[in-house]
N, CA, C and O atoms as CSV, one atom per row, in Angstrom:
chain,resi,resn,atom,element,x,y,z
A,1,MET,N,N,89.198,102.602,101.668
A,1,MET,CA,C,89.424,103.229,100.570
A,1,MET,C,C,90.135,102.255,99.726
A,1,MET,O,O,91.013,101.430,99.977
A,2,THR,N,N,89.384,102.648,98.446
A,2,THR,CA,C,89.912,101.425,97.041
A,2,THR,C,C,91.431,102.029,96.702
A,2,THR,O,O,91.820,103.190,96.834
A,3,THR,N,N,92.047,101.043,96.296
A,3,THR,CA,C,93.583,101.235,96.052
A,3,THR,C,C,93.890,101.007,94.647
A,3,THR,O,O,94.988,100.556,94.324
A,4,THR,N,N,92.934,101.308,93.737
A,4,THR,CA,C,92.947,101.612,92.157
A,4,THR,C,C,94.044,102.587,91.960
A,4,THR,O,O,94.426,103.369,92.830
A,5,ASP,N,N,94.540,102.490,90.729
A,5,ASP,CA,C,95.634,103.565,90.457
A,5,ASP,C,C,95.307,104.625,89.301
A,5,ASP,O,O,95.878,104.940,88.257
A,6,HIS,N,N,93.789,105.155,90.136
A,6,HIS,CA,C,93.364,106.545,89.436
A,6,HIS,C,C,94.200,107.624,89.493
A,6,HIS,O,O,94.830,107.941,90.502
A,7,PRO,N,N,94.236,108.366,88.147
A,7,PRO,CA,C,95.563,109.422,88.086
A,7,PRO,C,C,95.412,110.312,89.283
A,7,PRO,O,O,96.385,110.823,89.837
A,8,ALA,N,N,93.880,110.531,89.762
A,8,ALA,CA,C,93.947,111.392,90.567
A,8,ALA,C,C,94.043,111.135,92.136
A,8,ALA,O,O,94.321,111.981,92.987
A,9,ARG,N,N,93.723,109.657,92.359
A,9,ARG,CA,C,93.737,109.056,93.649
A,9,ARG,C,C,95.426,109.080,94.105
A,9,ARG,O,O,95.878,109.523,95.161
A,10,VAL,N,N,96.232,108.430,92.905
A,10,VAL,CA,C,97.725,108.585,92.981
A,10,VAL,C,C,98.196,110.061,93.163
A,10,VAL,O,O,98.989,110.222,94.090
A,11,ALA,N,N,97.886,111.052,92.517
A,11,ALA,CA,C,98.169,112.351,92.809
A,11,ALA,C,C,97.950,112.659,94.215
A,11,ALA,O,O,98.826,113.079,94.972
A,12,GLY,N,N,96.698,112.422,94.538
A,12,GLY,CA,C,96.089,112.959,95.949
A,12,GLY,C,C,97.091,112.298,96.924
A,12,GLY,O,O,97.572,113.063,97.760
A,13,LEU,N,N,97.471,111.055,96.955
A,13,LEU,CA,C,98.111,110.554,97.807
A,13,LEU,C,C,99.562,110.867,97.804
A,13,LEU,O,O,100.291,110.839,98.795
A,14,ALA,N,N,99.954,111.208,96.425
A,14,ALA,CA,C,101.685,111.457,96.672
A,14,ALA,C,C,101.580,112.622,97.310
A,14,ALA,O,O,102.472,112.889,98.115
A,15,SER,N,N,100.285,113.754,97.073
A,15,SER,CA,C,100.369,114.949,98.075
A,15,SER,C,C,100.515,114.617,99.235
A,15,SER,O,O,101.654,114.718,99.691
A,16,GLN,N,N,99.760,114.263,99.846
A,16,GLN,CA,C,99.464,113.923,101.605
A,16,GLN,C,C,101.075,113.135,101.640
A,16,GLN,O,O,101.976,113.498,102.397
A,17,ALA,N,N,101.156,112.314,100.925
A,17,ALA,CA,C,102.810,111.929,101.376
A,17,ALA,C,C,103.607,112.878,101.538
A,17,ALA,O,O,104.257,112.905,102.584
A,18,ALA,N,N,103.765,113.840,100.622
A,18,ALA,CA,C,104.958,114.833,100.456
A,18,ALA,C,C,104.535,115.666,101.857
A,18,ALA,O,O,105.470,115.831,102.640
A,19,VAL,N,N,103.411,116.131,102.199
A,19,VAL,CA,C,103.142,116.950,103.288
A,19,VAL,C,C,103.398,116.343,104.613
A,19,VAL,O,O,103.906,116.982,105.535
A,20,ARG,N,N,102.959,114.818,104.717
A,20,ARG,CA,C,103.255,114.330,106.080
A,20,ARG,C,C,104.825,114.095,106.011
A,20,ARG,O,O,105.263,113.772,107.116
A,21,ALA,N,N,105.777,114.167,105.034
A,21,ALA,CA,C,107.338,114.192,105.083
A,21,ALA,C,C,107.651,115.276,105.200
A,21,ALA,O,O,108.752,115.282,105.751
A,22,ARG,N,N,107.216,116.546,104.937
A,22,ARG,CA,C,107.600,118.016,105.136
A,22,ARG,C,C,108.355,118.264,104.119
A,22,ARG,O,O,109.178,119.166,104.274
A,23,ASP,N,N,108.307,117.486,102.667
A,23,ASP,CA,C,109.037,117.712,101.552
A,23,ASP,C,C,108.248,118.916,100.568
A,23,ASP,O,O,107.517,118.581,99.636
A,24,LYS,N,N,108.486,120.219,100.889
A,24,LYS,CA,C,107.834,121.004,99.885
A,24,LYS,C,C,108.645,121.237,98.544
A,24,LYS,O,O,108.280,122.216,97.893
A,25,ALA,N,N,109.506,120.619,98.123
A,25,ALA,CA,C,109.703,120.291,96.686
A,25,ALA,C,C,108.920,119.247,96.039
A,25,ALA,O,O,108.286,119.333,94.988
A,26,ALA,N,N,109.044,118.328,96.753
A,26,ALA,CA,C,108.094,117.128,96.493
A,26,ALA,C,C,106.763,117.502,96.114
A,26,ALA,O,O,106.352,117.177,95.001
A,27,TRP,N,N,105.994,118.190,96.963
A,27,TRP,CA,C,104.717,118.369,96.972
A,27,TRP,C,C,104.376,119.883,96.007
A,27,TRP,O,O,103.254,119.934,95.503
A,28,ILE,N,N,105.240,120.967,95.788
A,28,ILE,CA,C,105.266,121.415,94.859
A,28,ILE,C,C,105.319,120.719,93.253
A,28,ILE,O,O,104.627,120.955,92.262
A,29,ALA,N,N,106.381,119.827,93.460
A,29,ALA,CA,C,106.433,119.238,91.829
A,29,ALA,C,C,105.335,118.481,91.202
A,29,ALA,O,O,105.223,118.238,90.000
A,30,LEU,N,N,104.475,118.107,92.227
A,30,LEU,CA,C,103.027,117.651,91.907
A,30,LEU,C,C,102.075,118.535,91.231
A,30,LEU,O,O,101.133,117.967,90.678
A,31,PHE,N,N,102.125,119.631,91.173
A,31,PHE,CA,C,101.222,120.470,90.550
A,31,PHE,C,C,101.676,121.022,89.245
A,31,PHE,O,O,102.852,121.247,88.961
A,32,ALA,N,N,100.371,121.273,88.267
A,32,ALA,CA,C,100.507,121.772,87.054
A,32,ALA,C,C,101.058,123.102,87.494
A,32,ALA,O,O,100.910,123.695,88.563
A,33,GLU,N,N,101.904,123.509,86.128
A,33,GLU,CA,C,102.315,125.230,86.326
A,33,GLU,C,C,101.186,125.888,86.601
A,33,GLU,O,O,101.446,126.894,87.260
A,34,ASP,N,N,99.959,125.750,86.369
A,34,ASP,CA,C,99.238,126.920,86.530
A,34,ASP,C,C,98.159,126.364,87.450
A,34,ASP,O,O,96.995,126.733,87.300
A,35,GLY,N,N,98.564,125.324,88.575
A,35,GLY,CA,C,97.527,124.590,89.278
A,35,GLY,C,C,97.074,125.636,90.436
A,35,GLY,O,O,97.574,126.752,90.576
A,36,ILE,N,N,96.137,125.135,91.166
A,36,ILE,CA,C,95.552,126.323,92.126
A,36,ILE,C,C,95.137,125.409,93.160
A,36,ILE,O,O,94.473,124.396,92.941
A,37,VAL,N,N,95.624,125.861,94.518
A,37,VAL,CA,C,95.426,125.424,95.845
A,37,VAL,C,C,94.254,126.470,96.396
A,37,VAL,O,O,94.371,127.674,96.168
A,38,GLU,N,N,93.123,125.942,97.129
A,38,GLU,CA,C,92.074,126.499,97.652
A,38,GLU,C,C,92.181,125.898,98.886
A,38,GLU,O,O,91.978,124.696,98.717
A,39,ASP,N,N,92.392,126.134,100.007
A,39,ASP,CA,C,92.450,125.525,101.305
A,39,ASP,C,C,92.460,126.486,102.413
A,39,ASP,O,O,93.520,126.878,102.901
A,40,PRO,N,N,91.246,126.900,102.847
A,40,PRO,CA,C,90.032,126.352,102.746
A,40,PRO,C,C,89.474,126.958,101.433
A,40,PRO,O,O,90.175,127.768,100.826
A,41,ILE,N,N,88.346,126.639,100.997
A,41,ILE,CA,C,87.922,127.339,99.729
A,41,ILE,C,C,86.884,128.598,100.401
A,41,ILE,O,O,85.998,128.532,101.253
A,42,GLY,N,N,87.327,129.527,99.755
A,42,GLY,CA,C,86.846,131.337,99.972
A,42,GLY,C,C,87.702,132.078,100.983
A,42,GLY,O,O,88.733,131.638,101.490
A,43,PRO,N,N,87.263,133.005,101.163
A,43,PRO,CA,C,88.422,133.999,102.091
A,43,PRO,C,C,88.697,132.938,103.405
A,43,PRO,O,O,88.016,132.047,103.912
A,44,SER,N,N,89.932,133.453,103.663
A,44,SER,CA,C,90.592,132.514,105.261
A,44,SER,C,C,91.777,133.781,105.468
A,44,SER,O,O,91.897,134.801,104.790
A,45,GLY,N,N,92.552,133.354,106.590
A,45,GLY,CA,C,93.632,133.772,107.081
A,45,GLY,C,C,94.553,133.576,105.815
A,45,GLY,O,O,95.463,134.373,105.590
A,46,PHE,N,N,94.341,132.684,105.133
A,46,PHE,CA,C,95.609,131.812,104.299
A,46,PHE,C,C,95.523,132.573,103.040
A,46,PHE,O,O,96.488,132.696,102.286
A,47,ASP,N,N,94.200,133.155,102.787
A,47,ASP,CA,C,93.763,133.994,101.672
A,47,ASP,C,C,92.608,134.612,101.574
A,47,ASP,O,O,91.577,134.191,101.049
A,48,PRO,N,N,92.858,135.919,102.244
A,48,PRO,CA,C,92.054,137.129,102.255
A,48,PRO,C,C,90.562,137.458,101.298
A,48,PRO,O,O,89.374,137.570,101.599
A,49,GLU,N,N,91.290,137.533,100.101
A,49,GLU,CA,C,90.414,137.647,98.987
A,49,GLU,C,C,89.375,136.594,98.473
A,49,GLU,O,O,88.400,136.782,97.746
A,50,GLY,N,N,90.000,135.034,99.238
A,50,GLY,CA,C,89.141,134.037,98.679
A,50,GLY,C,C,89.690,133.470,97.137
A,50,GLY,O,O,89.055,132.549,96.623
A,51,LYS,N,N,90.610,133.912,96.582
A,51,LYS,CA,C,90.419,133.419,95.069
A,51,LYS,C,C,91.534,132.363,94.843
A,51,LYS,O,O,91.829,131.826,93.775
A,52,GLY,N,N,92.096,132.172,96.064
A,52,GLY,CA,C,93.159,130.655,95.755
A,52,GLY,C,C,94.383,130.970,95.503
A,52,GLY,O,O,94.730,132.107,95.181
A,53,HIS,N,N,95.373,129.710,95.661
A,53,HIS,CA,C,96.787,130.299,95.577
A,53,HIS,C,C,97.145,129.666,93.954
A,53,HIS,O,O,97.383,128.467,93.804
A,54,ARG,N,N,97.146,130.445,93.024
A,54,ARG,CA,C,97.779,129.928,91.951
A,54,ARG,C,C,98.930,130.077,91.251
A,54,ARG,O,O,99.483,131.176,91.296
A,55,GLY,N,N,99.427,129.158,90.583
A,55,GLY,CA,C,100.582,128.999,90.350
A,55,GLY,C,C,101.734,128.426,91.311
A,55,GLY,O,O,101.549,128.360,92.526
A,56,THR,N,N,103.205,127.923,90.570
A,56,THR,CA,C,103.943,127.402,91.628
A,56,THR,C,C,104.609,128.348,92.699
A,56,THR,O,O,105.140,127.925,93.727
A,57,GLU,N,N,104.527,129.599,92.364
A,57,GLU,CA,C,105.078,130.733,93.405
A,57,GLU,C,C,103.943,130.665,94.375
A,57,GLU,O,O,104.279,130.342,95.514
A,58,ALA,N,N,102.474,130.935,94.145
A,58,ALA,CA,C,101.858,131.119,95.168
A,58,ALA,C,C,101.916,129.946,95.943
A,58,ALA,O,O,102.053,129.909,97.166
A,59,ILE,N,N,101.760,128.577,94.846
A,59,ILE,CA,C,101.498,127.833,96.265
A,59,ILE,C,C,102.600,127.280,96.821
A,59,ILE,O,O,102.471,126.236,97.461
A,60,ALA,N,N,103.641,127.779,96.697
A,60,ALA,CA,C,104.959,127.694,97.362
A,60,ALA,C,C,104.838,128.779,98.580
A,60,ALA,O,O,105.252,128.376,99.667
A,61,ALA,N,N,104.444,129.787,98.536
A,61,ALA,CA,C,104.163,130.767,99.232
A,61,ALA,C,C,102.569,130.324,100.278
A,61,ALA,O,O,102.346,130.851,101.368
A,62,PHE,N,N,101.846,129.511,99.768
A,62,PHE,CA,C,100.658,128.923,100.414
A,62,PHE,C,C,101.323,127.925,101.790
A,62,PHE,O,O,100.978,128.016,102.969
A,63,TRP,N,N,102.387,126.960,101.189
A,63,TRP,CA,C,103.102,126.019,101.872
A,63,TRP,C,C,103.937,126.659,102.835
A,63,TRP,O,O,103.889,126.112,103.937
A,64,ASP,N,N,104.703,127.671,102.755
A,64,ASP,CA,C,105.114,128.813,103.943
A,64,ASP,C,C,104.108,129.165,105.091
A,64,ASP,O,O,104.221,129.010,106.307
A,65,LYS,N,N,103.182,129.639,104.408
A,65,LYS,CA,C,102.258,130.305,105.298
A,65,LYS,C,C,101.579,129.279,105.949
A,65,LYS,O,O,101.588,129.425,107.171
A,66,ALA,N,N,100.787,127.942,105.409
A,66,ALA,CA,C,99.890,126.960,106.005
A,66,ALA,C,C,100.704,125.840,106.455
A,66,ALA,O,O,100.717,125.671,107.674
A,67,ILE,N,N,101.466,124.945,105.659
A,67,ILE,CA,C,101.914,124.074,106.278
A,67,ILE,C,C,103.008,124.160,106.771
A,67,ILE,O,O,103.222,123.191,107.500
A,68,ALA,N,N,104.061,125.062,106.721
A,68,ALA,CA,C,105.684,125.088,107.197
A,68,ALA,C,C,105.219,125.370,108.680
A,68,ALA,O,O,105.812,124.825,109.611
A,69,GLN,N,N,104.265,126.137,108.875
A,69,GLN,CA,C,103.958,126.986,110.711
A,69,GLN,C,C,103.302,125.610,111.376
A,69,GLN,O,O,102.962,125.867,112.530
A,70,THR,N,N,103.026,124.274,111.028
A,70,THR,CA,C,102.694,123.540,111.710
A,70,THR,C,C,103.598,122.395,112.134
A,70,THR,O,O,104.611,122.304,111.440
A,71,GLU,N,N,103.482,121.544,113.060
A,71,GLU,CA,C,104.405,120.771,113.897
A,71,GLU,C,C,104.531,119.338,112.903
A,71,GLU,O,O,105.579,118.786,112.568
A,72,SER,N,N,102.956,118.881,112.509
A,72,SER,CA,C,102.976,118.084,111.892
A,72,SER,C,C,101.449,117.639,111.491
A,72,SER,O,O,100.613,117.927,112.347
A,73,ILE,N,N,100.931,116.937,110.239
A,73,ILE,CA,C,99.664,117.212,109.536
A,73,ILE,C,C,99.568,115.462,109.295
A,73,ILE,O,O,100.417,114.820,108.677
A,74,GLU,N,N,98.601,115.008,109.796
A,74,GLU,CA,C,98.183,113.903,109.772
A,74,GLU,C,C,96.674,113.558,108.682
A,74,GLU,O,O,95.602,114.082,108.987
A,75,PHE,N,N,96.747,112.940,107.843
A,75,PHE,CA,C,95.198,112.408,106.842
A,75,PHE,C,C,94.518,111.550,107.431
A,75,PHE,O,O,94.927,110.405,107.242
A,76,LEU,N,N,93.444,111.667,108.215
A,76,LEU,CA,C,92.611,110.538,108.782
A,76,LEU,C,C,91.344,110.567,107.597
A,76,LEU,O,O,90.205,110.954,107.862
A,77,PHE,N,N,91.766,110.097,106.294
A,77,PHE,CA,C,90.638,110.012,105.923
A,77,PHE,C,C,90.082,108.684,105.852
A,77,PHE,O,O,90.811,107.710,106.040
A,78,GLY,N,N,88.451,108.520,105.514
A,78,GLY,CA,C,87.991,106.944,105.525
A,78,GLY,C,C,87.546,106.534,104.413
A,78,GLY,O,O,87.333,105.344,104.184
A,79,ASP,N,N,87.337,107.548,103.520
A,79,ASP,CA,C,87.038,107.072,102.049
A,79,ASP,C,C,87.260,107.975,100.918
A,79,ASP,O,O,87.375,109.184,101.115
A,80,SER,N,N,87.328,107.467,99.746
A,80,SER,CA,C,87.525,108.611,98.551
A,80,SER,C,C,86.967,107.927,97.484
A,80,SER,O,O,87.028,106.720,97.251
A,81,PHE,N,N,86.380,108.863,96.813
A,81,PHE,CA,C,85.593,108.937,95.218
A,81,PHE,C,C,86.101,109.398,94.339
A,81,PHE,O,O,86.416,110.584,94.443
A,82,ALA,N,N,86.369,108.765,93.243
A,82,ALA,CA,C,87.130,108.917,91.933
A,82,ALA,C,C,86.321,108.906,90.933
A,82,ALA,O,O,85.796,107.832,90.639
A,83,CYS,N,N,86.013,110.125,90.145
A,83,CYS,CA,C,85.008,110.234,89.146
A,83,CYS,C,C,85.883,111.244,88.020
A,83,CYS,O,O,86.551,112.209,88.391
A,84,GLY,N,N,85.749,110.858,86.721
A,84,GLY,CA,C,86.460,111.776,85.755
A,84,GLY,C,C,87.720,111.803,86.469
A,84,GLY,O,O,88.109,111.027,87.342
A,85,ASN,N,N,88.498,113.155,85.800
A,85,ASN,CA,C,89.903,113.552,86.306
A,85,ASN,C,C,89.823,114.039,87.818
A,85,ASN,O,O,90.606,114.864,88.288
A,86,GLU,N,N,88.804,113.444,88.518
A,86,GLU,CA,C,89.013,114.173,89.943
A,86,GLU,C,C,88.758,112.905,91.329
A,86,GLU,O,O,88.298,111.792,91.075
A,87,ILE,N,N,89.070,113.248,92.466
A,87,ILE,CA,C,89.057,112.329,93.642
A,87,ILE,C,C,88.663,113.400,94.566
A,87,ILE,O,O,89.146,114.530,94.496
A,88,ALA,N,N,87.625,112.980,95.592
A,88,ALA,CA,C,87.315,113.504,96.813
A,88,ALA,C,C,87.398,112.709,97.999
A,88,ALA,O,O,86.573,111.801,98.101
A,89,PHE,N,N,88.343,112.893,99.035
A,89,PHE,CA,C,88.937,112.543,100.285
A,89,PHE,C,C,87.882,112.908,101.131
A,89,PHE,O,O,87.498,114.078,101.126
A,90,THR,N,N,87.264,111.919,101.989
A,90,THR,CA,C,86.442,112.464,103.192
A,90,THR,C,C,86.990,112.192,104.409
A,90,THR,O,O,87.477,111.063,104.476
A,91,GLY,N,N,87.092,113.047,105.675
A,91,GLY,CA,C,87.474,112.597,106.843
A,91,GLY,C,C,88.005,113.759,107.576
A,91,GLY,O,O,87.226,114.709,107.653
A,92,THR,N,N,89.291,113.910,108.194
A,92,THR,CA,C,89.759,114.908,108.830
A,92,THR,C,C,91.252,114.929,108.396
A,92,THR,O,O,91.877,114.044,107.813
A,93,ILE,N,N,91.610,115.957,108.753
A,93,ILE,CA,C,93.036,116.238,108.585
A,93,ILE,C,C,93.411,117.049,109.733
A,93,ILE,O,O,93.101,118.229,109.898
A,94,ARG,N,N,94.141,116.282,110.553
A,94,ARG,CA,C,94.712,116.741,111.791
A,94,ARG,C,C,96.115,117.406,111.806
A,94,ARG,O,O,97.167,116.872,111.457
A,95,SER,N,N,95.940,118.666,112.272
A,95,SER,CA,C,97.595,119.537,112.028
A,95,SER,C,C,97.911,119.725,113.542
A,95,SER,O,O,96.941,119.687,114.300
A,96,THR,N,N,98.872,119.879,113.957
A,96,THR,CA,C,99.820,120.168,115.145
A,96,THR,C,C,100.307,121.436,115.232
A,96,THR,O,O,101.303,121.603,114.528
A,97,LEU,N,N,100.062,122.095,115.662
A,97,LEU,CA,C,100.445,123.617,115.975
A,97,LEU,C,C,100.536,124.250,117.369
A,97,LEU,O,O,99.554,124.292,118.110
A,98,GLY,N,N,101.953,124.830,117.770
A,98,GLY,CA,C,101.895,125.120,119.123
A,98,GLY,C,C,101.736,124.312,120.146
A,98,GLY,O,O,101.521,124.800,121.255
A,99,GLY,N,N,101.812,122.881,119.961
A,99,GLY,CA,C,101.610,122.050,121.035
A,99,GLY,C,C,100.149,121.858,121.048
A,99,GLY,O,O,99.629,121.492,122.101
A,100,HIS,N,N,99.459,122.053,120.048
A,100,HIS,CA,C,97.788,121.734,120.122
A,100,HIS,C,C,97.483,121.460,118.896
A,100,HIS,O,O,97.922,122.052,117.910
A,101,SER,N,N,96.423,120.203,118.906
A,101,SER,CA,C,95.926,119.783,117.821
A,101,SER,C,C,94.949,120.397,117.116
A,101,SER,O,O,94.562,121.307,117.850
A,102,ILE,N,N,94.287,120.418,116.039
A,102,ILE,CA,C,93.244,120.924,115.268
A,102,ILE,C,C,92.877,120.104,114.390
A,102,ILE,O,O,93.664,119.697,113.535
A,103,ASP,N,N,91.684,119.742,114.450
A,103,ASP,CA,C,91.028,118.667,113.190
A,103,ASP,C,C,89.823,119.341,112.171
A,103,ASP,O,O,88.623,119.546,112.354
A,104,ALA,N,N,90.499,119.521,111.310
A,104,ALA,CA,C,89.706,120.101,110.096
A,104,ALA,C,C,88.681,118.838,109.350
A,104,ALA,O,O,89.110,118.011,108.546
A,105,GLU,N,N,87.525,118.909,109.741
A,105,GLU,CA,C,86.661,117.768,109.230
A,105,GLU,C,C,86.168,118.199,107.962
A,105,GLU,O,O,85.528,119.248,107.891
A,106,GLY,N,N,86.396,117.505,106.960
A,106,GLY,CA,C,85.723,118.053,105.238
A,106,GLY,C,C,85.732,116.950,104.247
A,106,GLY,O,O,85.581,115.743,104.439
A,107,VAL,N,N,85.905,117.502,103.321
A,107,VAL,CA,C,85.899,116.629,101.835
A,107,VAL,C,C,86.899,117.561,101.358
A,107,VAL,O,O,86.757,118.783,101.418
A,108,PHE,N,N,88.078,116.874,100.806
A,108,PHE,CA,C,89.307,117.340,100.040
A,108,PHE,C,C,89.259,116.783,98.786
A,108,PHE,O,O,89.422,115.565,98.723
A,109,THR,N,N,89.049,117.473,97.655
A,109,THR,CA,C,89.462,117.417,96.298
A,109,THR,C,C,90.713,117.511,95.562
A,109,THR,O,O,91.604,118.287,95.907
A,110,TYR,N,N,90.791,116.820,94.663
A,110,TYR,CA,C,91.986,116.859,93.563
A,110,TYR,C,C,91.524,116.614,92.373
A,110,TYR,O,O,90.692,115.740,92.131
A,111,ARG,N,N,92.123,117.506,91.397
A,111,ARG,CA,C,91.540,117.261,89.968
A,111,ARG,C,C,93.195,117.104,89.489
A,111,ARG,O,O,94.254,117.349,90.067
A,112,VAL,N,N,92.909,116.663,88.375
A,112,VAL,CA,C,94.868,116.451,87.683
A,112,VAL,C,C,94.645,116.753,86.102
A,112,VAL,O,O,93.536,116.627,85.584
A,113,ASP,N,N,95.505,117.058,85.566
A,113,ASP,CA,C,95.284,117.172,84.262
A,113,ASP,C,C,95.889,115.959,83.467
A,113,ASP,O,O,96.524,115.079,84.048
A,114,GLY,N,N,95.645,115.951,81.991
A,114,GLY,CA,C,96.164,115.300,81.267
A,114,GLY,C,C,97.487,114.156,81.802
A,114,GLY,O,O,97.604,112.931,81.757
A,115,SER,N,N,98.280,115.185,82.263
A,115,SER,CA,C,99.719,114.320,82.797
A,115,SER,C,C,99.870,113.824,84.254
A,115,SER,O,O,100.896,113.401,84.788
A,116,GLY,N,N,98.672,113.959,84.769
A,116,GLY,CA,C,98.570,113.427,85.860
A,116,GLY,C,C,99.102,114.792,87.073
A,116,GLY,O,O,99.019,114.485,88.263
A,117,LYS,N,N,99.470,115.809,86.827
A,117,LYS,CA,C,99.711,116.771,87.632
A,117,LYS,C,C,98.628,117.237,88.168
A,117,LYS,O,O,97.570,117.187,87.541
A,118,ILE,N,N,98.712,117.860,89.625
A,118,ILE,CA,C,97.634,118.383,90.112
A,118,ILE,C,C,97.250,119.592,89.903
A,118,ILE,O,O,97.973,120.517,90.270
A,119,ALA,N,N,95.976,119.841,89.240
A,119,ALA,CA,C,95.357,121.116,88.414
A,119,ALA,C,C,94.709,122.049,89.512
A,119,ALA,O,O,94.755,123.277,89.431
A,120,ALA,N,N,94.027,121.278,90.673
A,120,ALA,CA,C,93.352,121.949,91.605
A,120,ALA,C,C,93.225,121.082,92.946
A,120,ALA,O,O,93.085,119.870,92.782
A,121,LEU,N,N,93.253,121.485,94.012
A,121,LEU,CA,C,93.468,120.848,95.059
A,121,LEU,C,C,92.455,121.996,95.877
A,121,LEU,O,O,92.680,123.204,95.940
A,122,ARG,N,N,91.384,121.334,96.428
A,122,ARG,CA,C,90.228,122.313,97.001
A,122,ARG,C,C,89.625,121.650,98.164
A,122,ARG,O,O,89.211,120.506,97.978
A,123,ALA,N,N,89.504,122.167,99.329
A,123,ALA,CA,C,89.477,121.900,100.860
A,123,ALA,C,C,88.025,122.365,101.165
A,123,ALA,O,O,87.744,123.559,101.062
A,124,PHE,N,N,87.182,121.530,101.504
A,124,PHE,CA,C,85.624,122.118,101.935
A,124,PHE,C,C,85.870,121.795,103.572
A,124,PHE,O,O,85.530,120.685,103.982
A,125,TRP,N,N,86.283,122.473,104.222
A,125,TRP,CA,C,86.203,122.603,105.521
A,125,TRP,C,C,85.945,124.105,106.432
A,125,TRP,O,O,86.357,125.150,105.929
A,126,GLU,N,N,85.334,124.129,107.613
A,126,GLU,CA,C,84.985,125.333,108.325
A,126,GLU,C,C,85.722,125.611,109.246
A,126,GLU,O,O,85.757,124.822,110.190
A,127,ILE,N,N,86.642,126.949,109.282
A,127,ILE,CA,C,87.441,127.305,110.194
A,127,ILE,C,C,86.854,127.162,111.704
A,127,ILE,O,O,87.276,126.370,112.547
A,128,ASP,N,N,85.954,127.953,111.843
A,128,ASP,CA,C,85.335,127.804,113.231
A,128,ASP,C,C,84.991,126.248,113.669
A,128,ASP,O,O,85.218,125.981,114.849
A,129,ARG,N,N,84.523,125.312,112.923
A,129,ARG,CA,C,84.330,123.755,113.448
A,129,ARG,C,C,85.595,123.457,113.696
A,129,ARG,O,O,85.722,122.951,114.811
A,130,ALA,N,N,86.754,123.588,112.999
A,130,ALA,CA,C,87.842,123.237,113.213
A,130,ALA,C,C,88.620,123.818,114.498
A,130,ALA,O,O,89.363,123.070,115.134
A,131,MET,N,N,88.445,125.109,114.854
A,131,MET,CA,C,89.159,125.647,115.804
A,131,MET,C,C,88.673,125.004,117.219
A,131,MET,O,O,89.317,124.865,118.258
A,132,ALA,N,N,87.290,124.649,116.912
A,132,ALA,CA,C,86.709,124.437,117.996
A,132,ALA,C,C,87.212,122.933,118.778
A,132,ALA,O,O,86.894,122.640,119.930
A,133,THR,N,N,87.988,122.151,117.948
A,133,THR,CA,C,88.538,121.261,118.211
A,133,THR,C,C,89.857,120.917,118.864
A,133,THR,O,O,90.313,119.832,119.224
A,134,ALA,N,N,90.450,122.418,118.925
A,134,ALA,CA,C,91.854,122.814,119.548
A,134,ALA,C,C,91.903,121.974,120.990
A,134,ALA,O,O,91.163,122.167,121.954
A,135,LYS,N,N,92.980,120.986,120.876
A,135,LYS,CA,C,93.183,120.530,122.436
A,135,LYS,C,C,94.724,120.804,122.601
A,135,LYS,O,O,95.464,121.222,121.711
A,136,LYS,N,N,95.056,120.516,123.806
A,136,LYS,CA,C,96.837,120.385,124.248
A,136,LYS,C,C,97.082,119.044,123.655
A,136,LYS,O,O,96.187,118.199,123.614
A,137,VAL,N,N,98.357,118.820,123.164
A,137,VAL,CA,C,98.905,117.353,123.162
A,137,VAL,C,C,99.992,117.138,123.774
A,137,VAL,O,O,100.806,118.059,123.839
A,138,GLY,N,N,100.271,115.908,124.360
A,138,GLY,CA,C,101.299,115.563,124.947
A,138,GLY,C,C,101.216,115.568,126.676
A,138,GLY,O,O,102.197,115.237,127.342
């Protein structure tokens, strides 16, 4: 993974660090006021209508529904590609929940606005494929 200070890479890495640290306030502060989270993209248990979570209040609710429920989240990314005002990370997000780990392999993108705030976080991963990786930890 390159280490340049591309604004989208900086924001994406800061987002991942806040999630690892379980710091909801720091994570939400990274987003533009009208930012959106689509994780995963389309309808899911986190987003039945598949419209994403737009705005600070909705992003905070996504944290409570998706991130806060986990015991830990690891970002196992092999590479990233920065273009324009966006970056795509490729690899796996490993979540530990209820004593089980689940690996979501995919492409995870961050788009920033002119001030470096996250305008869009979009995650391309398949729920069925991730659930098939569930295994007991410890």
